[in-house]
C-alpha positions in Angstrom: 108.1 124.7 112.6 105.1 124.6 110.3 104.3 120.9 110.7 104.8 120.0 107.0 108.0 118.1 107.8 105.9 115.6 109.9 103.6 114.5 107.1 105.2 111.0 106.6 105.4 110.3 110.3 101.9 111.6 110.9 100.6 109.3 108.1 102.2 106.2 109.7 100.9 107.1 113.1 97.3 107.6 111.8 97.5 104.3 110.0 98.4 102.8 113.4 95.1 104.3 114.8 96.3 107.5 116.4 94.6 110.9 116.0 97.5 113.3 115.3 97.5 117.0 116.0 100.4 119.3 114.9 101.6 122.0 117.2 103.1 124.8 115.1 105.7 127.3 116.4 108.9 129.1 115.2 112.2 129.9 116.8 112.0 133.6 116.0 108.9 134.1 118.2 108.6 134.0 122.0 111.1 132.3 124.4 110.8 128.6 124.7 109.1 128.9 128.1 106.3 130.9 126.5 106.1 128.4 123.6 105.8 125.7 126.2 102.9 127.6 127.7 101.2 127.7 124.3 101.8 124.0 123.9 100.2 123.4 127.3 97.1 125.3 126.2 97.0 123.4 122.9 97.3 120.0 124.6 94.8 120.8 127.3 92.3 121.6 124.6 92.5 118.2 122.9 89.3 116.1 123.5 91.1 112.9 124.2 91.6 110.8 127.4 95.2 110.0 126.5 97.7 112.5 125.0 101.1 111.4 123.8 103.8 113.7 122.6 106.2 113.0 119.7 108.7 115.9 119.3 111.7 116.4 116.9 114.8 118.3 117.7 114.1 121.7 119.4 110.5 120.5 119.9 111.7 118.1 122.5 113.2 120.9 124.5 109.8 122.7 124.4 108.2 119.5 125.8 110.8 119.4 128.6 109.8 123.0 129.5 106.1 122.0 129.3 106.4 119.3 131.9 108.7 121.5 134.0 106.2 124.3 134.1 102.8 122.7 134.2 101.0 119.7 135.7 99.5 117.6 133.0 96.8 115.2 134.3 96.1 113.2 131.1 98.1 110.0 130.8 100.4 109.3 127.8 103.9 108.7 126.7 106.6 110.9 125.1 109.1 110.2 122.3 111.9 112.7 121.5 113.5 112.5 118.1 117.1 113.8 118.0 116.4 116.4 120.7 119.6 118.1 121.9 118.6 118.1 125.6 122.2 118.7 126.6 122.7 121.6 124.3 123.9 121.8 120.7 127.5 122.3 119.6 126.2 123.2 116.1 123.9 125.8 117.5 126.6 127.3 119.7 128.9 127.7 116.7 126.1 129.3 114.7 125.4 131.6 117.6 129.1 132.7 117.8 128.9 134.0 114.2 127.2 137.3 113.6 126.0 136.4 110.2 124.2 133.2 111.4 123.1 134.2 114.9 119.7 135.3 113.6 118.8 131.8 112.5 118.5 130.6 116.1 116.0 133.2 117.3 115.4 132.8 121.0 116.2 129.1 121.0 119.6 129.4 122.7 118.2 130.7 126.0 117.1 127.8 128.2 117.4 125.6 125.2 120.1 124.9 122.6 122.6 126.7 124.8 122.3 123.8 127.3 120.2 125.1 130.2 117.3 122.7 129.7 115.1 121.6 132.7 115.9 118.3 134.2 113.6 115.4 133.6 111.8 114.4 136.8 110.1 111.3 135.6 106.7 112.8 135.0 105.8 110.0 132.5 107.5 107.4 130.3 109.8 109.0 127.8 111.8 107.4 125.0 114.8 108.8 123.1 115.6 108.1 119.4 119.0 109.4 118.2 120.4 109.2 114.6 123.8 108.0 113.5 123.8 108.8 109.8 126.1 111.9 109.6 124.3 113.9 106.9 123.0 117.3 107.6 123.4 121.1 107.6 125.5 120.9 110.7 128.4 119.5 108.7 128.8 122.9 107.0 130.3 124.3 110.2 132.1 121.2 111.3 129.4 119.1 112.8 129.1 117.7 116.3 131.2 114.8 117.7 130.6 111.3 116.4 128.3 109.5 116.4 125.9 112.1 115.1 123.0 112.6 112.6 124.6 115.5 110.8 123.2 118.1 113.2 122.9 116.6 116.7 125.2 114.1 118.3 124.0 111.0 120.2 125.6 112.3 123.3 123.6 115.5 123.0 120.4 113.5 123.1 121.2 111.6 126.3 118.6 112.1 128.9 119.1 111.0 132.5 115.9 109.2 133.6 114.8 108.2 130.2 112.6 105.1 130.1 114.4 103.7 127.0 116.7 105.0 124.2 118.0 103.8 120.9 120.2 104.8 118.0 119.0 104.3 114.4 121.0 104.8 111.2 119.1 107.9 110.1 120.0 111.6 109.6 118.5 114.5 111.6 115.8 115.3 109.1 115.7 111.9 107.5 114.3 110.3 110.6 111.0 112.1 110.1 110.6 110.1 106.8 111.9 106.8 108.1 109.5 103.8 108.3 111.7 102.3 111.0 111.6 105.4 113.1 107.8 105.5 112.8 107.7 101.8 113.8 109.8 102.4 116.8 107.7 105.5 117.8 104.5 103.4 117.6 106.1 100.5 119.6 107.1 102.9 122.4 103.7 104.6 122.5 102.0 101.2 122.8 104.4 99.4 125.1 106.7 102.0 126.8 109.7 100.3 125.3 111.4 100.2 121.9 112.0 97.0 119.9 115.7 96.7 120.7 116.3 93.5 118.7 117.0 95.5 115.6 118.6 98.7 117.0 121.4 99.9 119.2 120.6 101.0 122.7 122.1 104.3 123.9 124.2 103.7 127.0 122.7 105.0 130.2 123.6 108.7 130.6 124.4 110.8 133.6 123.8 114.1 131.8 120.7 116.3 131.5 
């Protein structure tokens, strides 16, 4: 990911007073465990007393590996946006087809295939899932409902999450949604989402 897809969310976070730093990576490079090591080095180099993480899709799995592999002393909170921490049906279908397998790079191993580290409560973590079924995943059938066109709500369910909500946004559309940005900011500030206007995800026993 080159970071350009985060421009709207980044602008909203900066308006709320946050200094934002984009971590760039791509799925065709090193395994997710090595990408997590790069993220650790990147985050450790930030000159800030508090470091939050906001990650979209596969990026959330990288964050899971980060905290599984490394101690991180600086306080902060985490928000995962449509991260398939229980594996991705769409990715598994793509991986089963020779013509599309290349698209996934090394993201299936210890990632989209489902073998993601368990969350051990290192810090407060919030989950945002989408329920607007529009996305490239529909080309090969899509995941089970409710879903955001690429990732199902069930695939985002994280055991031990501090809070979790569903918003009527698509997988990529959530990065441009003002309501998603508002909820991210609310969680970073308070450790909880504003659940008066959204649907809470039922407590999950997976991941």
